[in-house]
C-alpha positions as CSV (number, residue, x, y, z in Angstrom):
1,X,-6.7,20.0,76.2
2,X,-9.5,17.8,74.7
3,X,-9.6,14.3,73.1
4,X,-9.6,14.3,69.3
5,X,-10.7,11.4,67.2
6,X,-7.8,9.5,65.7
7,X,-9.8,9.2,62.5
8,X,-8.8,12.8,61.6
9,X,-5.2,11.6,60.9
10,X,-6.0,8.9,58.3
11,X,-6.3,10.9,55.1
12,X,-10.0,10.7,54.7
13,X,-10.7,7.1,55.8
14,X,-11.8,6.1,59.3
15,X,-10.9,2.9,61.1
16,X,-14.4,1.7,60.7
17,X,-14.2,2.2,56.9
18,X,-10.8,0.5,56.8
19,X,-12.2,-2.4,58.8
20,X,-15.1,-2.8,56.3
21,X,-12.8,-2.6,53.3
22,X,-10.6,-5.2,54.8
23,X,-13.5,-7.4,55.6
24,X,-15.0,-7.3,52.1
25,X,-11.5,-7.7,50.5
26,X,-11.1,-10.9,52.5
27,X,-14.6,-12.2,51.7
28,X,-14.4,-11.4,48.0
29,X,-11.0,-13.1,47.6
30,X,-11.6,-15.8,44.9
31,X,-8.4,-17.9,45.6
32,X,-10.3,-20.5,47.6
33,X,-12.6,-21.1,44.7
34,X,-9.7,-21.7,42.4
35,X,-7.8,-23.9,44.8
36,X,-10.7,-26.0,46.1
37,X,-13.2,-26.1,43.2
38,X,-11.2,-25.7,40.0
39,X,-7.6,-26.9,40.5
40,X,-8.5,-30.4,41.8
41,X,-10.7,-31.0,38.8
42,X,-7.8,-30.3,36.4
43,X,-4.8,-31.7,38.1
44,X,-4.7,-35.5,38.7
45,X,-2.3,-36.5,41.4
46,X,0.8,-38.2,40.1
47,X,-0.6,-38.5,36.6
48,X,0.8,-36.0,34.1
49,X,-1.0,-37.6,31.1
50,X,-4.4,-37.4,32.7
51,X,-3.7,-33.9,33.9
52,X,-2.9,-32.7,30.4
53,X,-6.0,-34.4,29.1
54,X,-8.2,-32.7,31.8
55,X,-6.8,-29.3,31.1
56,X,-6.9,-29.6,27.3
57,X,-10.6,-30.5,27.6
58,X,-11.3,-27.6,30.0
59,X,-9.1,-24.8,29.0
60,X,-11.8,-22.4,30.0
61,X,-11.6,-23.6,33.6
62,X,-7.9,-23.1,33.6
63,X,-8.4,-19.5,32.4
64,X,-11.0,-18.9,35.2
65,X,-8.5,-20.3,37.8
66,X,-5.8,-18.0,36.5
67,X,-8.1,-15.0,36.7
68,X,-9.1,-15.9,40.2
69,X,-5.4,-16.1,41.3
70,X,-4.6,-12.8,39.7
71,X,-7.6,-11.1,41.2
72,X,-6.8,-12.5,44.6
73,X,-3.2,-11.4,44.6
74,X,-4.1,-7.9,43.4
75,X,-6.8,-7.8,46.0
76,X,-4.0,-8.3,48.6
77,X,-2.7,-4.9,47.7
78,X,-6.1,-3.3,48.7
79,X,-6.1,-5.5,51.9
80,X,-2.6,-4.5,52.9
81,X,-3.6,-0.8,52.6
82,X,-6.8,-1.3,54.6
83,X,-5.1,-3.2,57.4
84,X,-2.3,-0.6,57.6
85,X,-4.9,2.1,58.2
86,X,-6.8,0.0,60.6
87,X,-3.8,-0.8,62.8
88,X,-1.6,2.3,62.3
89,X,-2.9,3.8,65.7
90,X,-1.3,0.8,67.5
91,X,2.2,1.2,66.0
92,X,2.5,3.0,62.7
93,X,6.0,1.7,61.9
94,X,5.1,-2.0,62.6
95,X,1.8,-1.6,60.7
96,X,3.8,-0.3,57.7
97,X,6.2,-3.3,57.9
98,X,3.2,-5.7,58.1
99,X,1.7,-4.1,55.0
100,X,5.0,-4.3,53.2
101,X,5.2,-8.0,54.0
102,X,1.8,-8.6,52.5
103,X,2.8,-6.6,49.4
104,X,6.0,-8.6,48.9
105,X,3.9,-11.8,49.3
106,X,1.4,-10.5,46.7
107,X,4.2,-9.7,44.2
108,X,5.8,-13.1,44.7
109,X,2.5,-15.0,44.4
110,X,1.6,-13.0,41.3
111,X,4.9,-13.9,39.6
112,X,4.1,-17.6,40.3
113,X,1.0,-17.3,38.1
114,X,3.2,-17.0,35.1
115,X,3.7,-20.7,35.3
116,X,0.0,-21.3,34.9
117,X,0.0,-18.9,31.9
118,X,2.8,-21.0,30.4
119,X,0.6,-24.1,30.8
120,X,-2.3,-22.4,29.1
121,X,-0.1,-21.2,26.3
122,X,1.4,-24.7,25.8
123,X,-1.9,-26.4,25.5
124,X,-3.8,-23.8,23.6
125,X,-1.2,-23.8,20.8
126,X,-1.3,-27.0,18.8
127,X,2.2,-26.4,17.4
128,X,3.8,-27.3,20.8
129,X,2.4,-30.8,20.6
130,X,4.1,-31.3,17.2
131,X,7.3,-29.6,18.4
132,X,7.7,-31.5,21.7
133,X,5.7,-34.7,21.2
134,X,3.1,-35.9,23.8
135,X,5.6,-37.1,26.4
136,X,7.8,-34.0,26.5
137,X,4.7,-31.8,26.4
138,X,3.2,-33.6,29.4
139,X,6.5,-33.3,31.3
140,X,6.7,-29.6,30.6
141,X,3.1,-29.0,31.7
142,X,3.7,-31.0,34.9
143,X,6.9,-29.0,35.6
144,X,5.1,-25.7,35.2
145,X,2.2,-26.7,37.4
146,X,4.6,-27.7,40.2
147,X,6.6,-24.6,39.7
148,X,3.5,-22.6,40.3
149,X,2.9,-24.2,43.7
150,X,6.6,-24.2,44.7
151,X,6.9,-20.5,44.0
152,X,3.6,-19.7,45.7
153,X,4.7,-21.7,48.7
154,X,7.8,-19.6,49.0
155,X,5.7,-16.5,48.9
156,X,3.5,-18.0,51.7
157,X,6.4,-17.9,54.1
158,X,6.3,-14.1,53.8
159,X,2.5,-14.1,54.1
160,X,3.0,-16.1,57.3
161,X,5.3,-13.4,58.7
162,X,2.7,-10.8,57.8
163,X,0.0,-12.7,59.8
164,X,2.3,-13.0,62.8
165,X,2.9,-9.3,62.8
166,X,-0.7,-8.6,62.2
167,X,-1.7,-10.9,65.1
168,X,0.6,-8.9,67.4
169,X,-0.9,-5.6,66.3
170,X,-4.5,-6.9,66.7
171,X,-3.6,-8.3,70.2
172,X,-2.2,-4.9,71.3
173,X,-4.9,-2.8,69.6
174,X,-7.5,-2.6,72.3
175,X,-10.3,-2.0,69.8
176,X,-10.2,-5.4,68.2
177,X,-10.8,-8.5,70.4
178,X,-7.4,-9.8,71.5
179,X,-8.4,-13.4,70.8
180,X,-8.2,-12.7,67.0
181,X,-4.6,-11.6,67.5
182,X,-3.7,-15.1,68.9
183,X,-5.7,-16.8,66.1
184,X,-3.8,-14.8,63.4
185,X,-0.5,-15.5,65.1
186,X,-1.3,-19.2,64.9
187,X,-2.4,-18.9,61.3
188,X,0.8,-17.2,60.4
189,X,2.9,-20.0,62.0
190,X,0.8,-22.5,60.0
191,X,1.4,-20.8,56.7
192,X,5.2,-20.5,57.4
193,X,5.4,-24.2,58.2
194,X,3.2,-25.1,55.1
195,X,5.3,-22.8,52.9
196,X,8.6,-24.2,54.0
197,X,7.4,-27.8,53.8
198,X,8.0,-28.4,50.0
199,X,11.6,-27.3,50.4
200,X,12.5,-29.0,53.7
201,X,10.4,-32.2,53.6
202,X,9.2,-32.5,50.0
203,X,7.6,-35.9,50.5
204,X,5.6,-34.9,53.5
205,X,2.0,-33.7,53.3
206,X,1.5,-30.4,55.2
207,X,-2.2,-30.0,54.5
208,X,-2.9,-30.3,58.2
209,X,-1.5,-26.7,58.6
210,X,-4.6,-25.5,56.6
211,X,-6.7,-25.8,59.8
212,X,-4.8,-22.9,61.2
213,X,-6.3,-20.6,58.5
214,X,-9.5,-20.8,60.5
215,X,-8.2,-17.9,62.5
216,X,-8.3,-15.8,59.3
217,X,-11.8,-16.8,58.7
218,X,-13.0,-15.7,62.1
219,X,-11.1,-12.4,61.8
220,X,-12.7,-11.9,58.4
221,X,-16.2,-12.5,59.8
222,X,-15.6,-10.1,62.7
223,X,-14.4,-7.4,60.3
224,X,-17.4,-7.9,58.1
225,X,-20.0,-8.1,60.8
226,X,-18.6,-5.9,63.6
227,X,-16.1,-3.7,61.7
228,X,-18.6,-0.8,61.4
229,X,-18.6,-0.7,65.2
230,X,-14.8,-0.3,65.7
231,X,-14.3,2.4,68.3
232,X,-11.9,5.1,67.2
233,X,-9.0,5.6,69.7
234,X,-8.4,9.1,70.9
235,X,-5.4,11.3,71.2
236,X,-4.9,14.3,73.4
237,X,-4.5,17.7,71.8
């Protein structure tokens, strides 16, 4: 009997290719740009009137943010596939479950974007101002903006579960440094806490949990820089 590369069993894509696809999918994800650069410019904390004024004056920015969110959540589908291939040799069944968790997250997060589309439609159509009046229109826009983040927070709980499972697979892989498995596990716990926060303690700021996402950043850089050197595990034939 002789060792055979496990790459032969992955339908035309090697672990190295999967690692690089995952790395670039992470790096090209535009959600951070929307959340850090665009959203704070449009939404004024605890001020619905100012928020409506900001968005009305910069509808193009809102459209860009919406496209960033949509591209990000669709990109998660590609990422789920690449990570499944990358970690299937560790435990195919668990890798599939991990991928499904990310797909469920992506679907839930994508549905939350409809609230932002509602905001755009409300403000781009002058008739709604006449129909609702300024006060009711501001309240509706404020409600839709908060609905977006509440729904996304719920989806992030599933994303956190995905990262915990991913961390376990990475830790057990043997061809990815085990430290990234621990970092991803911590990141997953952080996202679950942050996602549950608005529902359990709505008046508490859970932004401190964002620091746990640093583990994802490190894993992304490793995939991008070192992914092409992933050693294919072998099976005996």
